[in-house]
Structure formats: structure tokens, C-alpha cells
Phi, psi and omega in degrees: 000125180276140177282145177284129179273124179258138177267143180277127179280147175225152182235150179287160177299323179298318179296316181297316179299315180295320180296317179294318178300316180295320178300315180297319178297312184289326179296327179297334179263006175093010180277141183282162177299318181300319180295314179296319179298317178299318180298327182267356181076033181241167170276147183299322181293328178293312180296319178297322178296317178298318180296320179295318179297317180295321180293321180294331181250032180302139180094348178282163173301131186312318182284344175284343179295324181235074184293323173075151170042057174084353179276150179259154172302154188304322180295317180291323178295317179296318178299317179298316179295319179293322177296319176299317181296317178299316180299317180296317180293325177295320177296316179298318180296316178299317179299315181295323177297315180296318179295318179296318179296319180298310182291329177293319179293321183290329184279353180284000000 
């Protein structure tokens, strides 16, 4: 018997942001997470997870809350790039120090 292959669904960051916004609006009127999830065609735990993620990154650019598929939020991406740049500059600085010491020793 062959197993049925299930494809993993994915949603855009815009959809997630809108779903969380809708959840917050509907919760204010007393509607449950499960009901909002059913209306959107989602599982309640997925919607609750998105809401938790959005709350943890409150104040971020809305689309940075859900960067998706291996991408980092813009602040984290910038931090990663700056750390790489610092490491490269430190290597260059170390090389230049060694070169200066070498030429100083040679000129004596």
C-alpha cells in the first residue's frame, strides 16, 4: 500500500498579517480563535501560532513579522551582514598589522 503524499501549504506574509489582524478584531467581539480559523480555512493552532509570533515581534514592520522560507527579519539580516563585515575588516586589519611588522623588520 502506497502512502498518500501530502503537500505542505504555505501562506504569504500578507495573508498572515491580515489573518492576525482579523483575529484581533474578532476576539474583541468575543469570537474564538477556532471560529476565526475555520472562517479562514486554517487550523486553530496555526492561527494561534501566527498571533503569538506577531505579538513577540510587536513594533516590527508588519511583513518582517513573517519573513518566511529562510529569510530573516530586516533587522536580523542587517545585523548578520554587519557581523560579516566586521569579521572581514578584522581579518584585513590583522593582515595589515602583520605586513607592517614584516616591512618594519626588513628595513632595519
